Every structure is written in C-alpha cells, then in structure tokens.
C-alpha positions in Angstrom: -0.1 -0.2 -0.1 2.6 2.3 0.7 4.6 1.7 -2.3 1.4 2.0 -4.4 0.7 5.3 -2.6 4.1 6.9 -3.3 4.4 5.7 -7.0 1.0 7.6 -7.5 2.3 10.6 -5.3 5.4 11.1 -7.8 3.5 10.6 -11.1 0.8 13.2 -10.0 3.6 15.6 -8.8 5.7 15.2 -12.1 2.8 16.9 -13.7 1.7 13.8 -15.7 -1.8 13.7 -14.8 -2.2 17.4 -15.0 -1.6 20.7 -13.0 -4.6 19.7 -10.4 -2.9 16.6 -9.6 0.4 17.8 -9.1 -1.0 20.5 -6.6 -2.4 17.6 -4.3 0.2 15.1 -5.2 0.3 14.8 -1.0 -3.2 14.3 -0.3 -3.4 11.8 -3.3 -0.8 9.6 -1.6 -2.5 9.7 1.9 -5.8 8.8 0.1 -4.1 6.1 -1.7 -2.4 4.3 1.3 -6.0 4.9 3.4 -7.6 3.0 0.8 -5.5 0.4 -0.8 -4.5 -0.8 3.2 -8.2 -2.1 3.9 -8.6 -3.5 0.3 -5.4 -5.4 0.4 -6.2 -7.0 3.6 -9.9 -8.0 2.7 -8.3 -9.7 -0.6 -5.6 -11.3 1.0 -8.1 -12.4 4.2 -5.4 -11.1 6.5 -3.4 -14.5 6.1 0.0 -13.2 4.7 0.5 -11.0 8.0 0.6 -14.1 10.1 4.3 -15.7 10.3 3.4 -19.0 11.4 0.1 -21.1 10.6 0.4 -23.7 13.0 -1.5 -24.2 16.0 0.0 -23.1 19.6 1.3 -26.3 21.0 -0.1 -24.7 24.6 -3.2 -24.4 26.0 -4.4 -21.0 26.6 -3.7 -18.8 29.7 -0.6 -21.4 30.1 2.4 -20.1 31.8 5.4 -20.7 29.4 8.9 -20.2 30.1 11.0 -18.0 27.6 14.4 -20.1 26.4 16.2 -16.6 26.1 15.1 -14.5 29.1 14.0 -17.5 31.4 11.1 -15.3 32.2 7.3 -16.9 32.2 4.8 -15.4 29.9 1.5 -16.3 28.8 1.1 -18.9 26.0 -0.8 -16.3 23.7 2.8 -14.1 23.8 4.9 -17.0 22.9 6.0 -18.7 19.7 8.3 -21.7 18.9 11.3 -20.5 17.4 12.9 -22.9 14.9 16.2 -21.1 15.7 16.4 -22.3 19.0 14.0 -24.9 18.8 12.2 -23.9 22.4 9.4 -21.4 23.2 10.4 -17.6 22.6 8.9 -14.6 23.7 7.4 -11.9 21.3 10.1 -9.2 23.1 13.1 -11.7 22.5 11.6 -12.7 19.0 11.7 -8.8 18.3 15.1 -8.1 19.6 16.8 -11.5 18.2 18.9 -10.6 14.9 20.9 -13.7 14.3 18.1 -16.2 13.5 17.4 -13.9 10.2 13.8 -14.6 10.0 13.9 -18.4 10.0 10.3 -18.6 10.8 9.2 -16.7 7.8 9.2 -19.0 5.0 9.4 -17.2 1.3 9.5 -13.6 2.7 12.4 -12.4 0.6 12.1 -10.9 -2.6 14.6 -13.4 -4.0 12.5 -16.2 -2.9 9.3 -14.7 -4.2 11.1 -14.1 -7.6 11.9 -17.9 -7.8 8.3 -19.1 -6.8 7.5 -16.6 -9.4 9.3 -18.0 -12.0 8.4 -21.4 -11.2 4.9 -20.6 -11.5 4.9 -18.5 -14.5 7.9 -20.3 -16.8 8.0 -24.2 -17.8 10.1 -26.6 -15.8 12.9 -26.5 -18.1 13.0 -23.0 -18.8 12.8 -22.2 -15.1 15.7 -24.8 -14.3 17.9 -22.6 -17.0 17.2 -19.1 -15.5 20.7 -17.6 -13.7 18.7 -16.3 -10.6 21.8 -14.3 -10.3 22.0 -12.5 -13.4 17.9 -11.8 -12.8 18.9 -10.4 -9.3 21.3 -8.1 -11.0 18.7 -7.0 -13.7 16.4 -6.3 -11.1 18.7 -4.3 -8.8 20.1 -2.7 -12.0 16.5 -1.8 -13.2 15.3 -0.6 -9.8 18.2 1.9 -9.5 17.9 3.1 -13.3 14.2 3.6 -12.5 15.0 5.8 -9.5 17.4 7.8 -11.3 15.1 8.5 -14.4 12.3 9.0 -11.8 14.5 11.9 -10.2 15.9 13.4 -13.4 12.7 13.4 -14.9 11.4 15.5 -12.2 14.0 17.6 -12.4 13.7 18.0 -16.1 9.8 18.6 -15.8 10.6 21.6 -13.5 13.3 23.0 -15.5 11.3 22.4 -19.1 8.8 25.0 -17.7 11.4 28.0 -17.9 14.0 26.4 -20.7 13.2 25.1 -24.1 13.2 21.4 -23.7 15.4 20.8 -26.6 18.1 22.3 -25.0 17.6 20.0 -21.8 17.2 16.7 -23.5 20.7 16.3 -24.6 22.7 16.9 -21.0 19.6 15.1 -19.3 20.1 12.0 -21.5 23.9 12.3 -20.9 23.6 12.7 -17.0 21.3 9.6 -17.4 23.6 7.3 -19.2 26.5 8.4 -16.7 24.5 7.3 -14.0 23.1 4.3 -15.5 26.8 3.4 -16.1 27.6 4.0 -12.2 24.6 1.9 -11.2 25.7 -0.7 -13.2 28.5 -0.7 -11.6 27.1 -0.3 -8.0 24.0 -3.1 -9.1 26.8 -5.8 -9.8 28.5 -4.7 -6.4 25.5 -5.2 -4.5 24.6 -8.5 -5.9 28.0 -10.1 -5.4 28.1 -8.6 -1.8 25.0 -10.0 -0.9 25.8 -13.4 -2.5 29.6 -13.1 -0.5 27.3 -12.4 2.7 25.0 -15.4 2.0 27.6 -17.9 0.9 29.6 -16.5 4.5 26.5 -17.3 6.3 25.9 -20.6 4.8 29.5 -21.7 5.7 29.3 -20.1 9.3 26.0 -22.0 9.8 27.4 -25.1 8.4 30.3 -24.9 10.6 28.3 -24.1 13.6 26.3 -27.1 12.9 29.4 -29.3 12.6 30.5 -27.6 16.1 27.5 -28.1 17.5 27.6 -31.9 16.3 31.2 -32.1 17.6 30.2 -30.6 21.4 27.0 -33.2 21.3 29.6 -36.0 20.2 32.1 -34.8 23.2 29.0 -34.5 25.6 28.1 -38.1 24.7 31.6 -39.1 25.2 32.1 -37.6 28.4 28.6 -38.7 29.4 29.7 -42.4 28.4 33.3 -41.9 30.6 31.5 -40.9 33.5 29.3 -43.3 32.9 32.7 -45.9 32.8 33.8 -44.4 35.7 30.9 -44.9 37.9 31.1 -48.3 37.1 34.7 -48.7 37.6 34.5 -47.0 40.9 31.6 -49.2 42.1 33.6 -52.3 40.9 36.3 -51.0 42.8 34.3 -50.0 45.9 32.7 -53.7 45.7 36.3 -55.1 45.2 37.5 -53.2 48.3 34.4 -54.5 50.6 35.1 -57.9 49.3 38.8 -57.8 50.1 38.0 -55.9 53.3 35.4 -58.6 54.6 37.3 -61.5 53.4 40.8 -60.2 55.3 38.1 -59.5 58.3 37.3 -63.2 58.2 40.7 -64.4 57.8 42.4 -61.9 60.4 39.9 -63.1 63.2 40.8 -66.7 63.5 44.4 -65.7 62.6 44.3 -63.4 65.7 44.1 -66.8 67.6 46.7 -68.7 66.0 49.2 -66.0 66.5 48.1 -64.8 69.8 48.3 -68.3 71.6 51.4 -69.2 69.5 53.1 -66.3 71.1 51.7 -67.5 74.6 52.8 -70.9 74.1 56.2 -70.0 73.1 56.8 -68.2 76.5 56.5 -71.2 78.2 60.1 -72.3 78.9 59.3 -75.6 79.3 57.8 -76.3 75.7 61.1 -77.8 74.1 62.0 -79.9 71.2 59.9 -81.3 68.4 56.8 -79.4 70.3 58.4 -76.0 70.3 59.6 -76.2 66.8 55.8 -77.2 65.3 54.6 -74.0 67.4 57.4 -71.9 65.4 56.6 -73.2 62.3 52.7 -72.5 63.0 53.5 -69.1 63.9 55.7 -68.5 60.9 53.4 -69.7 58.7 50.8 -67.6 60.2 53.2 -64.3 60.1 53.3 -65.2 56.3 49.7 -65.1 55.9 49.1 -62.2 58.1 52.0 -60.2 55.9 49.8 -61.4 52.6 46.7 -60.3 54.4 48.2 -56.9 55.2 49.6 -56.7 51.6 46.5 -56.8 50.2 44.9 -54.6 52.5 47.5 -52.0 52.0 47.0 -52.4 47.8 43.2 -51.9 48.3 43.5 -49.0 50.7 45.6 -47.1 48.6 43.9 -48.1 45.3 40.8 -46.7 47.2 42.7 -43.7 48.1 42.0 -44.4 52.2 45.9 -44.8 53.0 46.7 -41.8 54.8 50.2 -40.8 55.8 51.0 -39.8 59.7 54.0 -37.8 59.2 55.6 -37.1 62.8 59.0 -36.4 64.0 61.5 -39.5 63.1 65.2 -40.1 64.6 66.9 -41.1 61.7 69.8 -42.4 62.9 67.8 -44.5 65.3 65.3 -45.3 62.9 68.4 -46.8 60.6 69.9 -48.8 63.7 66.5 -50.4 63.9 66.1 -51.2 60.3 69.9 -52.8 61.1 69.0 -54.9 64.1 65.7 -56.2 62.0 67.8 -57.0 58.6 71.3 -58.1 59.9 70.1 -61.4 61.7 68.3 -62.7 58.3 71.5 -61.8 56.3 73.5 -63.6 58.4 71.7 -66.5 58.6 72.1 -67.0 55.0 75.9 -65.9 55.4 75.8 -62.8 53.9 77.4 -59.8 55.1 75.0 -56.6 55.8 76.6 -52.9 55.8 74.9 -49.6 56.3 76.6 -46.7 55.4 75.9 -43.1 55.1 76.9 -40.4 52.8 76.7 -36.5 54.0 75.6 -35.3 57.0 72.4 -37.1 58.1 70.1 -35.3 60.1 69.2 -36.3 63.7 65.2 -36.0 63.1 63.1 -35.4 59.9 59.7 -35.6 59.4 58.0 -38.4 58.0 55.7 -41.5 58.3 57.9 -44.0 60.3 55.7 -47.3 59.8 55.4 -46.5 56.0 59.0 -45.8 55.4 60.2 -48.8 57.4 57.7 -50.7 55.4 59.4 -49.5 52.4 63.0 -50.5 53.3 62.2 -53.8 54.9 60.3 -54.6 51.7 63.5 -53.9 49.8 65.8 -55.2 52.2 63.8 -58.5 52.9 64.0 -59.4 48.7 67.4 -58.6 48.8 68.1 -61.0 51.7 65.6 -63.5 49.8 67.3 -63.5 46.2 70.9 -63.1 47.5 72.9 -66.6 48.0 76.2 -64.9 48.5 78.1 -61.9 48.8 76.6 -58.8 50.7 73.8 -56.6 51.2 74.2 -53.0 51.7 71.7 -50.0 52.7 73.5 -46.6 51.8 71.7 -43.6 52.8 72.5 -40.0 51.0 71.3 -37.0 52.7 71.3 -33.9 50.3 69.0 -30.5 51.2 66.2 -32.5 52.7 66.3 -35.0 50.0 67.2 -38.5 51.4 68.4 -41.1 49.0 68.0 -44.9 50.3 70.2 -47.5 48.1 69.4 -51.0 48.7 72.1 -53.1 47.0 72.6 -56.8 46.8 74.5 -59.4 44.4 71.8 -61.8 44.1 70.0 -63.4 41.0 69.4 -59.7 39.5 66.4 -58.8 37.5 66.4 -59.4 33.3 65.4 -55.9 31.7 61.8 -57.1 30.0 60.7 -57.6 33.8 61.6 -54.0 35.0 58.3 -52.7 35.1 56.7 -56.2 35.3 57.7 -56.8 38.8 56.1 -53.6 40.2 52.5 -55.2 39.4 50.5 -57.0 42.0 51.4 -60.4 42.2 53.9 -60.2 39.6 57.7 -62.0 39.8 60.6 -61.9 37.6 61.8 -64.6 35.4 64.9 -65.5 37.6 62.6 -65.0 40.7 60.1 -67.5 39.9 63.2 -70.1 39.2 64.3 -69.4 42.8 63.1 -71.4 45.6 62.6 -68.2 47.6 58.6 -67.8 47.8 56.7 -64.3 48.2 53.6 -62.8 48.0 54.6 -60.8 44.8 52.8 -57.7 46.3 56.1 -56.3 48.0 57.5 -54.6 45.3 53.6 -53.2 44.1 53.1 -52.0 47.9 56.6 -50.4 48.1 56.3 -48.5 44.7 52.8 -47.1 45.8 54.1 -46.0 49.0 57.1 -44.3 47.2 54.8 -42.3 45.1 52.3 -41.5 48.2 54.9 -40.1 50.3 56.0 -37.9 46.8 59.3 -39.8 46.2 60.6 -41.6 43.4 61.4 -45.3 43.3 64.0 -46.5 40.4 66.2 -49.8 39.6 69.1 -50.9 37.9 69.7 -54.7 37.6 72.1 -57.1 35.7 71.0 -60.6 35.5 73.1 -62.6 37.2 75.0 -59.6 39.2 73.0 -58.2 41.5 70.1 -55.1 41.9 70.3 -51.7 43.5 66.8 -50.3 44.5 67.1 -46.3 44.9 64.0 -44.3 47.1 64.5 -40.7 46.5 62.1 -38.6 49.4 61.8 -35.4 50.8 62.4 -35.7 54.4 62.1 -32.6 56.1 64.6 -31.5 59.1 62.9 -30.9 62.5 63.8 -30.2 65.8 64.0 -33.0 68.5 60.6 -33.1 70.1 60.4 -32.0 74.0 58.4 -35.4 74.4 60.3 -38.0 73.0 61.5 -40.9 75.0 63.2 -43.9 73.5 61.9 -47.6 74.2 64.0 -50.6 75.3 63.4 -53.7 73.2 63.6 -55.8 76.5 60.3 -57.9 77.4 57.6 -56.1 79.3 56.7 -58.1 82.6 54.2 -55.9 84.0 53.8 -51.9 85.0 53.6 -50.0 88.6 51.0 -49.8 90.7 47.9 -48.9 90.8 46.3 -51.3 89.3 44.3 -51.1 86.1 41.2 -52.8 85.1 40.0 -53.3 81.7 36.9 -54.4 79.8 37.4 -56.6 77.0 34.0 -56.4 74.6 34.0 -59.0 71.8 31.2 -61.5 70.7 34.1 -64.2 70.0 34.9 -65.8 73.6 38.1 -66.7 71.7 39.0 -63.2 71.0 38.3 -62.4 74.7 40.4 -65.0 75.9 43.1 -64.3 73.9 43.3 -60.6 75.1 42.9 -61.8 78.5 45.8 -64.0 78.2 47.8 -60.8 77.0 47.0 -58.7 79.5 46.6 -60.5 82.8 50.1 -62.1 83.0 50.8 -58.2 83.0 48.9 -57.4 86.1 45.7 -55.9 84.7 42.3 -56.9 85.8 40.3 -58.2 83.2 36.2 -58.2 82.8 34.5 -59.5 79.7 31.5 -58.6 78.0 29.7 -60.4 75.0 28.1 -57.6 73.5 27.6 -53.8 73.3 24.6 -53.9 75.6 26.3 -56.2 78.4 29.4 -53.4 78.3 26.8 -50.7 79.0 25.1 -52.8 81.8 29.1 -53.6 83.0 29.7 -49.9 82.8 26.6 -49.2 85.0 28.1 -51.3 88.2 31.7 -51.1 87.9 33.6 -48.3 86.2 37.0 -49.7 84.2 40.2 -47.8 83.2 39.7 -48.3 79.8 37.4 -50.4 77.3 38.4 -52.7 74.6 35.8 -52.9 72.0 35.3 -54.6 68.8 33.2 -53.0 65.9 31.4 -56.1 64.6 29.0 -57.4 67.3 25.4 -58.7 66.9 23.0 -55.9 68.9 25.2 -53.0 69.0 28.2 -52.5 66.9 31.3 -50.7 68.3 30.9 -47.5 67.1 27.2 -47.4 68.4 28.5 -48.5 71.6 31.2 -45.9 72.1 28.6 -43.2 71.2 26.6 -44.6 74.2 29.1 -44.6 76.5 30.1 -40.8 75.8 26.3 -40.3 76.0 26.3 -42.0 79.6 28.0 -40.8 82.5 31.5 -42.2 81.3 32.4 -39.4 79.3 36.1 -39.4 79.9 36.4 -43.1 80.0 39.3 -44.3 77.2 37.9 -46.2 74.9 40.2 -48.2 72.4 38.9 -50.1 68.9 40.4 -53.5 68.5 38.8 -55.0 65.3 39.9 -57.4 62.5 38.5 -54.5 59.6 41.6 -51.7 59.2 39.1 -50.0 56.8 37.8 -48.7 59.7 40.7 -47.1 61.3 39.8 -43.3 60.0 40.5 -40.5 62.0 37.0 -38.9 61.3 35.3 -42.5 62.6 37.5 -42.3 65.8 36.7 -38.3 66.3 32.9 -38.8 65.9 32.9 -41.5 68.8 35.7 -39.9 70.9 37.7 -43.1 70.9 41.4 -42.9 71.7 43.1 -45.5 69.4 42.6 -48.5 67.1 44.6 -51.6 67.1 44.0 -53.9 63.9 43.8 -57.8 64.5 45.9 -59.7 64.8 47.0 -57.8 67.4 50.5 -56.9 67.8 51.5 -57.0 71.6 53.9 -54.0 71.1 51.1 -51.7 69.6 48.6 -52.4 72.1 51.1 -52.0 75.2 52.0 -48.8 73.7 48.8 -47.4 73.3 48.0 -48.6 76.7 51.0 -46.5 77.6 49.6 -43.4 76.0 45.9 -43.5 77.1 46.5 -45.0 80.8 49.9 -42.8 81.4 51.2 -46.1 83.1 55.0 -46.7 83.5 56.0 -50.4 82.1 58.2 -52.9 84.1 60.6 -54.7 81.6 62.3 -57.7 82.4 65.8 -56.2 83.4 64.2 -53.9 85.4 62.6 -56.4 87.9 66.2 -56.6 90.0 66.0 -53.2 90.8 62.3 -52.9 92.1 61.5 -53.4 95.6 59.3 -56.3 96.4 56.3 -54.6 97.2 56.5 -52.5 93.8 56.7 -55.5 91.9 54.4 -55.9 88.8 51.8 -58.9 88.7 48.1 -59.6 89.9 47.2 -57.4 93.1 46.4 -59.4 96.2 48.1 -62.9 96.2 51.4 -63.6 95.0 51.7 -65.3 91.9 53.0 -68.3 92.8 51.3 -68.6 96.4 49.0 -71.1 97.6 45.6 -70.1 97.8 43.8 -73.5 98.8 42.6 -71.8 102.4 41.1 -69.1 100.7 38.9 -71.3 98.4 35.7 -73.4 99.0 36.5 -77.1 98.9 34.1 -77.8 96.3 35.5 -74.9 93.8 38.7 -75.8 94.8 37.9 -79.6 93.6 36.3 -78.3 90.3 39.3 -76.3 89.4 41.8 -78.9 90.2 39.6 -81.7 88.1 39.2 -79.3 85.1 43.0 -78.2 85.2 43.9 -82.2 84.9 41.8 -82.9 82.0 43.6 -79.5 80.1 40.3 -77.6 79.6 41.3 -74.1 79.7 38.0 -72.7 78.4 36.2 -74.1 81.3 38.7 -72.9 83.8 38.2 -69.1 82.8 34.4 -69.5 82.7 34.8 -70.6 86.3 37.0 -68.6 87.5 34.7 -65.6 86.1 31.5 -66.6 87.0 33.0 -67.5 90.7 34.5 -63.8 90.9 30.9 -62.9 90.4 29.1 -64.6 92.9 31.9 -64.0 95.4 33.8 -61.0 95.2 35.5 -61.1 98.4 37.3 -63.6 96.7 37.9 -61.8 93.0 41.7 -60.8 93.7 42.4 -64.4 94.6 40.7 -66.1 91.4 42.0 -63.0 89.5 45.4 -64.3 90.2 44.5 -67.8 89.1 44.1 -66.9 85.7 47.5 -66.3 85.2 48.5 -70.0 85.0 45.3 -70.5 83.1 46.6 -68.2 80.5 50.0 -69.8 80.3 48.5 -73.5 80.0 50.6 -74.2 82.9 47.9 -76.2 84.5 50.7 -78.2 87.1 51.6 -74.7 88.7 47.7 -74.2 89.0 47.3 -77.6 90.4 50.2 -77.0 92.9 48.8 -73.8 94.2 45.0 -75.3 94.3 46.1 -78.8 96.4 46.2 -79.3 100.2 49.4 -79.7 102.0 48.3 -83.6 102.3 47.7 -84.2 98.7 50.0 -86.3 96.7 52.0 -84.5 94.4 51.3 -84.1 90.8 52.9 -86.5 88.4 
C-alpha cells in the first residue's frame, strides 16, 4: 500500500496527471494509502500477516518459560522459535537478529521471484534461468528507474523555464553516466549479498558441525562418566570384598598367632613341640603379611591410606632397621653393611611406619634372592632429599622384567626359578607408598650380578621433640601401681580370652562382655580404667556402643577399638566416637601395649628392671602372689572343680568358672584373678600346685 501510494504521488507531482494532480499530490498519496491497506487486507484475508500458521502447542492461559530470558509469559505471547528449538517470547523475538527470520518462510524478494518464475515459466525454462543475473537485472532496473524518476522530475521542473530541446541532451548524458555507475553498483550489491549469503551459509554449516562435535563430546563425556561410575562401583565392591574376606581371615589368625606367642613364652616347651609351634607361628606371620599386603593395596587404590607424619630420629630408625635385617642376612652367610654419605639429620619429618615398610620390603627381597656376597643400605642426604640405596649381589632382574615386577602378584623370570617364595605384593606396595610419600623408586639391575633399588624422598629436617622418649626392646613383664582394670568387649569368646591371656600376666584385671548392651550394663555397675571394644557385634556395633558410652556418665572413659577390619581405622570415625586409638587384629602386643601406655599413662616394667624394684612394687596380679598357695581361701567344692578341670586341661572351662565365681564371690575376686595367670599360660601343673592341700599327693 505504501509503495503504491508513493508511486502514484510521484506521478502526480511530475505533472503527468495534470496541474491539479501535481498540486494535490500529497493528499493523493495519503488517500491512496488509506484506501489500499484495507482493500489488500480484505483481498488476502489477512493470512499473509501471520508469520506462523501452525496451532499453538500450549493451552490458553498457560505460563510458558522463554528459552532466552527465562521468564514466564502467557502462551498467547509465546511462539516456537526454529532457531532455538524452544519457546521464545515476543520481546526476545523482536530483538533477535541472528536468526534472520527463519520462521518467515518465502518472505524474501529473491524467494518470491523464484516462486513466481516457477509458477509462470515452464519447468525446463525455469531451471535454466540464472537467478544471479536476474537479481542483478532487478537491482539495475530498480536503480535506473529511481535515477530516471529523479531526473524526470528535475527535467519537468526545468522545462517550464527553458526550451525542452536544450535540456534533453544534457539529461540523457547525465542519465547514461548515472546508469553506468548504477550498473557497477548493482553488480557490487549482488556480489556483496551473494558473498554475505555464502559466508552466512558456511558459518551456519560450521556452527552445525561444531554443535555436532560438542554433542559428540558430551556423549563421550557422559559415556566416560558412566564408565567411571561403573569402575568406581566395581572398585568399591572389590574393596568391600577384600575388607570382608580379610576380616574373616584375620579373626581366626588373631587366635593362631596370639596363642602361638603365649605358648612360646613357656620355657618348658622344648624339642619337636616348640619347633611345631614355631612353624605354625611363622606360617601365620606369612599369611598375616599377605593379608596386610592385600589390605594396603586395596586402601591405596581406594585412596583411604593416609600418612601419619611425625618427628623421626633417622639414625635410631636406621639402626633399628639394621638390627632387624642383619640376623636374616647372617643366617644366609651374607654380609650386611649400613653406609651413610653426607650429613645425616638427627630428626626428620616422616611416616615411620610407611618408611620402615618400604625399606624392609626392599631389604627382605635383597636377602631372599641373594645367596652369596653382601647387602648394602646406603643413605645419602642432600638438602632435605634423602636417597636410600639397597644394593645386593643376588640373581638380578632381566630387562624385560623391570616394569613387570612392580605389578601385583608378578615376579621376574629369575625370581620364579628361585626356591624363595613371596607374596608378589612387596614391590607393588613399595612403589605405591613411595609415590604416595611424594618420592621416586628406580631400579638398576643386571641379570646374575645383582640389583640396586633407589628410593628418593623429601624428608624435612626438624627439631627434636620435647616429649620423645626411647623404648627398650626388653620384654615387658608388668607395670607399676596402681592396678588397672580393663573391659574387653567382643562377641567371640576366643578373642576375649586371647586379650585376657595377653593382659592378665602383666597385672591387669580383665573383665569381659559379649555384646555392646552387656558392656553398658557392666559400666553401670563398675567403671573400668579403659574399654577394648570390637566393632562387628550382633546387637550394637562398636561405634554405636562408643557413642552410648559418651552419651552416659562415662564421657572421659578411654575407649580403644580392636577390630579385624583396618578400613574402619579412619581419623574421622575415631573423632566422631571420641575413641582414643585403634588396634588391628591380629593384635601385635607391642602396638597394644604402646597404645595402653599412652592412654592410661602407665609406666612399664621390663624384665631387666625386676632386679632393681622393691618387692612391694613388683608387677603382677594384685593380692595373692603369683605362686602363693590359695587353698585356704577357696571353698572345697570350687577348689576340687578347678583341680579336676586343670587335670583335664580344659582352659575354656577354667576361665568361665573363675569368672563366674568372681562375680558370685566378690571377696575372692582378687584371688581368682591371680589364678587366671597360670590358666592363660596353660600352666596347669602350677595351677594344681597352688590349689592342692598340703597332704595331697604330688602331681606326676
């Protein structure tokens, strides 16, 4: 309508329609626009004013979020945008310029010309038309028409004052020059538009390819995330399986090693019986090493192994390593040498347990696979970087096995031919521990001439701690007064009896509980000095029992967790339950006693100190002396029952009878507690000697 009104106004103004039309040309344009607009609307039915003919996918009055501004609008103000593929509001649609009106199909002049040509011309002729030339001709004709219109109006105005013959030639020349310029400009416009369209199409194509690549990366990332979750679930399942299996293995192994240790204390055990028990203990220790290796490997892979860095006396530590390895080397006829280079710091910051594990694994392998020659441990300290070299003259490692030996359960070809056996986990754990401590483990070896393992660690030099005290390796036989009472809580009688057998000979009074609820009931009657608490029990587990102990009247009571599941040994769990320590099964006597020393603040008495202590301070069960007769203090029926069970060698029945009698007769509790010592040592002859009357016949 506007174009028609403008064209008619220019025609009238040029004087073609007469002087009256020229004078009223503005009113003609206005009237034409006002009349043409409703006529065109009536003729087309208003359909061409709608950009989208499809029905709205939303119900009337529904609130729909805009994908661009993310605001909620009514469905009448929303449309589906083909560029975004989501709903868009009218405001964002009017401001969006990057979509190039994708929703308005066949709205461009070039598209309409193609459609008109296809409708008017035959199919063969339509396909032969060069639409680029047609577009150029359209632009050129439009520019020439515009120039002719402008020059025509000037020509008409000037012809009123000058002769038309004088004006015709100059105007024709001016039109020709401007037409030539319009031809060049029209071609430039067509090429620019074509270049822009091609650049836009290429940009769209690259954008689509990039979007496809992004979608592919997202799918790959999702697949990797799924695979990672599956791998983590499998790793957790493996860790739970290893933890469960090792827990079931460590529980009976605790009894085997514990009672083997108790039996080997008996000096009367000699000959083949001592050799058999020693073999049993060594086999149990080998199985213990295999279980610990599996647990360490699982904890490292699960990321649950934490370093406990503390001040470490480096020279004392190396001397301890030497005392542990030298007898093994000398037993095979090997020479062991400890050498140091540079200034060795007195104290360094490190995890003594893990550093000891690394060096012992390397030195044990060196001794195991060396038949003659020597073993060297060289320590080189430079600027807080300590290098440990373990050199041997053993069988060596083939070049193709240098990487293989660090894999779990793998051994080198020379090691497989050797008669020495191993778990196949030592070097794997050593390598992982070295990396966990921020160090480096390297290997140099020549087959048949020996190997050199080098461990480089950053060990920062620190000052000597004020609370350090050295520990003698002399066996502990007791502690100084006052006497302490310990409550052992475990649902397995064998485990309770084992701990009692370890602690009663040292002078502790041991009470037993078979469950968490029984433990709480005993605490209501009598407060012990500490509680040794197992985790896996039937009614209340160890953590729940510890929390209930803290919730009651015994908030300051020391609680030590004793469990066969070392995965539970986590600082956050101990802190949440306010427990003072964790001891793993099989129970290592030195570890348990060291923890009791710290928690109870007791002073141990070692075997070498007995000669210097007064008689009244000598450690042992409080009350009757360990070897004093007690036949006068016990009822005859109880004494006879104890003698009968001792003659049959029934240690379990003896313990149960002594415990039940101590509960029924509190006045005899100290005497009965003293009788637990020979029972824990399986020294039934000494028990009978203490119980029998003077006129009884001596035991054969």
